[in-house]
C-alpha positions as CSV (number, residue, x, y, z in Angstrom):
1,M,-19.5,-4.4,-3.8
2,T,-17.6,-5.2,-7.0
3,D,-16.2,-8.6,-7.6
4,A,-12.6,-9.5,-8.6
5,G,-13.8,-9.6,-12.2
6,K,-13.3,-5.8,-12.3
7,L,-9.6,-6.2,-11.5
8,S,-8.2,-6.0,-15.1
9,Y,-4.5,-6.8,-14.8
10,P,-2.5,-10.0,-14.8
11,G,-0.9,-11.4,-11.7
12,I,-3.7,-10.6,-9.2
13,G,-2.2,-11.1,-5.7
14,G,1.4,-11.0,-7.0
15,T,2.5,-8.3,-4.5
16,E,2.1,-10.8,-1.7
17,H,5.1,-12.8,-2.9
18,G,6.9,-10.2,-5.1
19,S,5.9,-11.5,-8.5
20,V,5.6,-9.0,-11.3
21,P,3.7,-9.6,-14.6
22,Q,5.7,-9.0,-17.8
23,G,5.5,-5.5,-19.2
24,Y,4.8,-3.9,-15.8
25,G,7.1,-1.5,-13.9
26,R,8.2,-2.6,-10.5
27,V,8.6,-0.8,-7.2
28,L,10.2,-2.3,-4.1
29,E,11.0,0.0,-1.2
30,E,12.1,-1.2,2.3
31,A,12.7,0.8,5.4
32,R,13.8,-0.1,8.9
33,L,11.3,1.3,11.4
34,G,12.7,0.2,14.8
35,T,12.6,-2.8,17.1
36,G,10.1,-4.7,19.1
37,L,6.6,-6.2,19.0
38,D,5.0,-2.9,20.1
39,V,6.4,-1.0,17.1
40,Y,5.4,-3.9,14.8
41,R,1.8,-4.0,16.1
42,R,1.4,-0.2,15.9
43,V,2.6,-0.1,12.3
44,A,0.5,-3.2,11.4
45,D,-2.6,-1.6,12.9
46,G,-1.9,1.6,11.0
47,I,-1.4,-0.2,7.7
48,L,-4.5,-2.3,8.1
49,G,-6.6,0.6,9.3
50,W,-5.8,2.8,6.2
51,E,-3.7,5.2,8.4
52,L,-0.7,4.9,6.2
53,Q,-2.6,6.3,3.2
54,R,-3.9,9.2,5.4
55,R,-0.5,10.0,6.7
56,A,0.8,10.1,3.1
57,G,-1.6,12.9,2.5
58,L,-4.3,10.9,0.6
59,R,-8.0,11.3,1.3
60,V,-9.3,7.8,2.0
61,R,-12.9,6.5,1.6
62,A,-13.2,2.8,2.3
63,D,-16.2,0.4,2.7
64,S,-14.4,-1.3,5.6
65,P,-12.6,0.1,8.6
66,R,-9.8,-2.4,8.0
67,A,-8.2,-3.8,4.9
68,V,-9.8,-7.2,4.3
69,P,-10.0,-9.1,1.0
70,G,-12.7,-7.7,-1.2
71,A,-12.8,-4.3,0.5
72,H,-13.0,-1.2,-1.7
73,V,-11.1,2.0,-1.1
74,V,-10.8,5.2,-3.1
75,S,-7.8,7.3,-2.4
76,G,-7.7,10.8,-3.6
77,F,-4.5,12.7,-4.5
78,G,-4.6,16.4,-5.1
79,V,-6.7,19.3,-4.0
80,G,-10.4,20.1,-4.6
81,P,-11.5,19.7,-8.2
82,F,-7.9,18.6,-9.1
83,R,-8.1,15.6,-6.8
84,L,-7.5,12.4,-8.8
85,P,-9.5,9.4,-7.5
86,A,-7.8,6.1,-7.4
87,P,-10.3,3.2,-6.8
88,C,-8.8,-0.1,-5.6
89,Q,-9.9,-3.4,-4.2
90,V,-8.0,-5.3,-1.5
91,V,-6.8,-8.6,-3.0
92,W,-5.0,-10.0,0.0
93,A,-4.6,-9.1,3.7
94,R,-2.8,-10.6,6.7
95,E,-3.4,-9.7,10.3
96,P,-0.6,-9.8,12.9
97,A,-0.3,-13.1,14.8
98,P,-0.9,-12.9,18.6
99,E,2.7,-13.8,19.3
100,G,6.0,-15.0,17.9
101,V,8.6,-13.8,15.5
102,P,9.3,-13.7,12.7
103,Q,5.9,-12.6,11.2
104,S,4.4,-10.0,8.9
105,A,1.1,-8.2,8.4
106,G,-0.3,-6.0,5.7
107,F,-2.3,-6.0,2.6
108,G,-2.2,-5.6,-1.2
109,Y,-4.8,-3.9,-3.4
110,G,-5.4,-3.8,-7.1
111,T,-6.6,-1.0,-9.3
112,L,-10.2,-0.8,-10.4
113,P,-11.7,1.0,-13.5
114,G,-11.1,4.8,-13.1
115,H,-7.7,4.4,-11.5
116,P,-4.9,6.1,-13.6
117,A,-2.8,2.9,-13.5
118,L,-3.3,-0.8,-13.9
119,G,-1.6,-3.0,-11.3
120,E,-1.2,-3.6,-7.6
121,E,0.5,-2.2,-4.5
122,S,1.1,-3.7,-1.1
123,F,2.1,-2.4,2.3
124,E,3.6,-4.9,4.7
125,V,5.4,-4.7,8.0
126,E,7.6,-7.5,9.2
127,I,9.4,-8.3,12.4
128,N,12.4,-10.6,12.0
129,N,14.1,-13.0,14.4
130,H,16.2,-10.2,15.9
131,G,13.1,-8.0,16.6
132,E,13.9,-5.6,13.9
133,V,10.8,-4.0,12.3
134,W,10.8,-3.3,8.5
135,L,8.3,-1.8,6.1
136,R,8.1,-3.2,2.6
137,I,6.2,-1.5,-0.2
138,R,5.8,-3.5,-3.4
139,A,4.0,-2.4,-6.5
140,F,3.7,-3.2,-10.2
141,S,1.9,-1.0,-12.6
142,K,1.6,0.6,-16.0
143,P,-0.5,3.5,-17.2
144,A,-4.2,2.7,-17.6
145,N,-4.5,4.6,-20.9
146,W,-2.6,6.8,-23.4
147,F,-3.3,10.0,-21.4
148,Y,-1.5,8.7,-18.3
149,A,1.2,7.1,-20.4
150,A,1.9,10.5,-22.0
151,G,2.7,11.9,-18.5
152,G,5.2,9.1,-17.9
153,I,7.9,11.2,-16.1
154,V,5.3,13.1,-14.0
155,T,3.5,9.8,-13.2
156,R,6.7,8.1,-12.0
157,A,7.7,11.1,-10.0
158,A,4.3,11.2,-8.3
159,Q,4.6,7.5,-7.5
160,R,8.1,8.0,-5.9
161,Y,6.8,11.0,-3.9
162,V,3.7,9.1,-2.5
163,T,6.0,6.1,-1.7
164,S,8.3,8.3,0.3
165,R,5.3,9.7,2.1
166,Y,4.1,6.2,3.0
167,I,7.6,5.6,4.5
168,E,7.4,8.8,6.5
169,G,3.9,7.8,7.7
170,A,5.2,4.4,8.8
171,R,8.1,6.0,10.7
172,S,5.7,8.3,12.5
173,L,3.5,5.3,13.4
174,A,6.5,3.4,14.7
175,A,7.7,6.4,16.8
176,E,4.3,7.0,18.5
177,G,4.4,6.3,22.2
178,T,8.2,6.3,22.4
179,S,10.5,9.0,23.7
180,Q,12.7,10.3,20.9
């Protein structure tokens, strides 16, 4: 297990509260997923159990079945020998509370050496006072080296694509067990 010393970017844990270090690009995407505690709990369980990454089309290898602080995960994007590994470490996690609204659950993870970016990304589901369930994806990042910086347009397009896949995955989690 690698310690937090391998996380080499400023603002570790910043995605939990929306802070972004100077010089880093920012992503904030929110999507309404439905209503009710059942929807909220299904999505929370999917986020914390790595299912959101799998539904986005990523291959996931994690040293923990759930996202907990300190857990390592390597997501792979691509096909076969063209799969790009993206090693990360969970820097914060919040389980759903047994009852009550409003509340939120999710986690944030930071990049480790070998990741094409430096930064952090978080996945959080929230249920508000009206029972509405929302997904929030926050990220801040910059290219890890000149090679990835040179592919700037492609890198940003890939991040937008994967983020849209996370939202689709959350919508499918929210819809499970409901008649549509």
